[in-house]
C-alpha positions in Angstrom: 86.5 125.9 22.6 85.0 123.1 20.5 84.3 119.8 22.4 83.3 117.9 19.3 86.2 118.0 16.7 84.2 115.7 14.4 81.6 118.2 13.5 83.3 120.8 11.1 80.6 122.5 9.0 83.3 124.7 7.4 85.7 121.9 6.5 87.6 122.7 3.3 86.2 120.8 0.4 86.3 120.4 -3.3 84.2 117.8 -5.2 85.9 114.9 -6.9 86.8 115.9 -10.5 84.2 114.6 -13.0 86.8 112.6 -14.9 88.4 111.0 -11.8 87.8 107.6 -10.2 90.5 108.2 -7.5 89.5 107.4 -3.9 91.6 110.5 -2.9 91.9 113.5 -5.1 94.1 116.6 -4.9 93.0 120.2 -4.3 93.2 122.0 -7.6 94.9 125.0 -6.1 97.8 123.0 -4.4 100.1 123.7 -2.8 98.1 125.7 -0.2 101.2 126.8 1.7 104.3 127.8 -0.2 107.8 127.3 1.1 108.3 131.0 1.7 105.1 132.0 3.5 107.1 133.6 6.3 110.3 135.6 5.8 112.6 133.1 7.6 111.3 129.9 6.0 113.2 127.7 3.6 110.2 125.2 3.5 106.9 124.6 5.3 105.6 121.0 5.2 104.6 117.9 7.2 102.3 119.9 9.5 99.2 119.4 11.6 95.9 121.3 11.7 92.7 121.0 13.9 89.4 122.9 14.2 89.7 125.6 16.8 87.0 128.0 18.0 84.9 127.8 14.9 88.0 128.3 12.7 91.3 126.4 12.5 94.7 126.3 14.2 97.8 124.2 13.7 101.4 123.4 14.4 103.6 123.7 11.3 107.1 122.3 10.5 109.1 125.3 9.3 112.7 124.7 8.3 114.5 128.1 8.3 117.2 129.4 6.0 119.9 128.0 8.3 118.1 124.7 7.7 117.1 124.4 11.3 113.9 122.3 11.8 111.4 123.8 14.2 107.6 124.2 15.0 105.5 127.3 14.4 101.9 128.0 15.3 99.4 128.9 12.6 95.8 130.1 12.3 93.2 130.1 9.4 89.7 131.2 8.8 89.1 128.5 6.1 91.9 125.9 6.7 93.3 126.8 3.3 94.8 130.3 3.7 97.1 130.3 6.7 98.9 132.9 8.8 101.9 131.5 10.6 103.9 132.9 13.5 107.3 134.1 12.3 109.1 132.7 15.4 109.2 129.1 16.6 106.9 128.0 19.4 108.3 128.7 22.9 107.7 125.6 25.0 107.1 126.0 28.7 109.0 123.2 30.4 109.3 122.3 34.1 112.5 120.4 33.6 115.4 122.2 31.8 117.0 118.9 31.0 114.3 118.0 28.4 113.8 121.7 27.4 117.0 121.6 25.4 116.6 120.1 21.9 118.5 119.6 18.6 115.5 119.9 16.3 111.7 119.6 16.2 109.8 118.4 13.2 106.7 116.5 11.7 104.1 117.5 14.3 100.7 115.9 14.9 97.9 117.6 16.9 94.8 116.0 18.5 91.9 117.2 20.7 92.0 114.7 23.5 89.7 115.0 26.6 90.2 118.7 27.6 93.2 120.0 25.6 95.1 119.8 22.3 98.0 117.4 22.5 101.0 117.9 20.2 103.5 115.1 19.3 106.5 115.6 17.2 110.0 114.2 16.4 112.1 115.8 19.0 115.9 115.8 18.9 117.1 114.6 22.3 120.4 112.8 21.8 118.7 111.5 18.6 115.1 111.5 17.3 112.4 110.6 19.8 108.7 111.5 20.4 108.1 114.8 22.2 104.7 115.2 23.9 103.2 118.5 24.8 99.9 120.3 25.0 98.1 123.6 24.6 94.6 124.9 25.5 94.7 128.0 23.3 97.6 127.8 20.8 99.2 130.6 22.7 100.9 128.8 25.6 102.5 125.4 24.8 103.5 123.1 27.6 106.2 120.4 27.1 105.4 117.2 29.1 108.1 114.7 28.3 109.9 112.6 25.7 107.6 109.6 25.4 110.2 107.0 24.2 113.9 106.4 24.1 115.7 107.4 20.9 115.4 106.4 18.2 111.8 106.9 17.1 109.6 108.9 14.8 106.0 109.4 13.7 104.4 109.5 17.1 100.6 109.7 16.5 98.1 109.7 19.4 94.6 108.2 19.2 91.8 110.8 19.8 90.5 109.0 22.9 91.6 106.6 25.6 91.2 102.9 24.7 90.4 100.6 27.6 91.4 103.4 30.0 94.8 104.1 28.5 96.3 106.6 26.1 97.5 105.0 23.0 100.2 106.1 20.5 101.5 104.8 17.2 105.2 105.2 16.4 108.0 103.9 14.3 111.2 102.8 15.9 114.0 103.9 13.7 117.7 105.0 13.8 119.7 108.1 14.0 119.8 108.8 10.3 117.8 108.7 7.1 116.2 105.4 8.3 116.2 102.7 5.6 113.8 100.5 7.6 110.7 100.8 9.9 107.5 99.2 11.0 104.5 100.6 13.0 104.1 99.8 16.7 101.7 100.9 19.4 102.5 102.0 23.0 100.2 102.6 25.8 100.2 104.9 28.8 98.1 105.6 32.0 99.2 109.3 32.2 100.8 110.5 29.0 104.2 110.3 30.7 105.0 106.6 31.2 104.7 104.5 28.0 104.8 100.7 27.7 102.8 97.6 26.7 104.3 98.0 23.2 102.6 96.0 20.5 103.5 95.4 16.8 100.9 96.7 14.4 102.2 96.1 10.9 105.4 96.0 8.9 106.7 96.6 5.4 105.3 94.8 2.3 106.3 94.8 -1.3 106.3 97.7 -3.8 105.3 101.2 -2.6 105.7 100.2 1.1 108.7 97.9 0.9 111.3 100.0 2.7 109.5 101.6 5.7 106.0 102.7 6.8 104.8 105.2 9.4 101.5 106.4 10.8 100.2 109.7 9.3 97.2 111.7 10.6 95.4 111.0 13.9 93.3 107.8 13.3 89.6 108.4 12.5 87.1 106.3 14.5 84.5 104.6 12.4 81.9 101.9 13.3 84.1 99.4 11.4 87.4 100.3 13.1 90.1 103.0 13.3 90.8 104.4 9.8 94.6 105.0 9.7 96.3 106.8 6.8 100.0 106.0 6.7 103.0 106.6 4.5 104.9 103.9 2.7 108.4 104.2 1.2 109.8 102.5 -1.9 113.6 102.6 -2.5 114.0 103.3 -6.2 117.2 103.6 -8.2 116.9 107.4 -7.6 116.2 107.2 -3.8 113.2 107.0 -1.5 109.6 107.5 -2.9 107.0 108.4 -0.2 103.4 107.6 -1.0 100.4 107.1 1.3 97.6 104.5 1.8 95.2 103.3 4.4 94.5 100.5 6.8 91.7 99.7 9.3 92.6 98.8 12.9 90.4 97.1 15.6 88.6 99.6 17.8 89.5 97.9 21.1 92.8 96.3 20.2 94.2 98.7 17.6 97.4 96.7 17.1 95.2 94.2 15.2 94.9 95.1 11.5 91.5 94.3 10.0 92.3 95.5 6.5 95.2 97.1 4.7 95.2 98.6 1.3 97.4 96.7 -1.2 98.1 99.8 -3.4 98.7 103.4 -2.5 96.0 106.0 -2.5 98.2 108.9 -3.5 101.8 109.0 -4.7 104.1 111.8 -5.8 103.1 112.6 -9.3 102.7 116.4 -9.5 105.4 119.0 -9.8 105.1 120.1 -6.2 105.4 116.5 -5.0 108.2 115.4 -7.3 110.4 118.6 -7.3 111.7 120.2 -4.1 114.3 119.7 -1.3 113.5 116.0 -1.1 112.0 114.8 -4.4 109.2 112.3 -4.7 107.4 112.8 -1.3 103.7 112.8 -0.4 103.7 112.7 3.4 100.4 113.0 5.3 100.4 114.5 8.8 96.8 115.7 9.5 93.2 115.0 8.5 90.1 117.0 9.3 86.9 114.8 9.5 83.4 116.1 9.4 81.2 113.3 10.6 77.8 114.6 9.3 79.0 114.9 5.7 81.6 112.1 5.9 84.2 114.5 4.3 87.9 114.2 5.0 90.5 116.8 4.2 94.1 115.4 4.3 97.1 117.7 4.7 100.4 116.4 3.4 103.9 117.6 2.7 105.0 117.8 -0.9 108.7 117.1 -1.7 109.6 118.2 1.9 109.1 121.7 0.7 105.4 122.8 0.6 102.0 121.8 2.1 99.2 120.4 0.0 95.6 119.3 0.5 93.6 116.3 -0.7 90.1 115.1 -0.2 88.1 111.9 0.3 85.1 110.4 2.2 85.5 107.8 4.9 82.9 105.6 3.3 84.8 105.6 0.0 88.0 104.6 1.7 86.3 101.9 3.8 84.6 100.5 0.7 87.9 100.5 -1.2 89.6 98.7 1.7 87.0 95.9 1.5 87.9 95.1 -2.1 91.7 96.0 -2.0 93.0 94.6 1.2 96.1 92.5 1.7 97.2 91.9 5.3 
């Protein structure tokens, strides 16, 4: 089992197109996961992947043909071609009270200390943040619901900060939330969460309606690199794009830089046409420290899974010249 998730010599990669000046560019063979990869699925999107035993594993949002939202395990040799379990993950739970659920969706996965932690939007009398873990992607243990409903986009940092576990989230409501800012919560034990701090709120344009943390933040010498989604309310509904911000290493509720414009917005067919049009929603990022390469996994139109690429140095340089806090 890997103990350094930041060295990924087999990270998926495609060079920036010769005619492109974009900081983030799409994989030319997108989408990498179609909506019908398994027989029961209506759609597969907003999912999380990590390096695992020299290959890759992940937790995937699969909405079935009854339109129930649930989480499935997946494995891949190259992090592009995936094999997914046909049945939802069975969570081992000591307390039957929290073992019942209404839905599970939008997972994130992080290697933290000695195991892989999973967070997701868990339906427990409304949306909240479920927290669980696995050592081997075979047995999954459900710990607890971290916060009261209503909350979404629970994203753990990949290490303790000042001796505490830290998680980003977005307090919301019980519906298709028309608002939302990013907050931080802290915990001594991954069970009890408090010391909540405001991180950042909505701004104009592409992030004027709501924002939410995306992949696990990437630690750089300059700060935590956080990709996040922003939502614009257009005359035809919500438009989900994503951008980047830089957070302080020791006080990550303090924003050092925040990109004024988006880095990727829904513009291709698979991002604009689907069950929910006009969505590019990032949930995972692989980072290979030696090469500085980043592979970002994002949902397209709440229907398929796509892949994009960048380098941390390019994003950090872009933030220096395009920041509006």
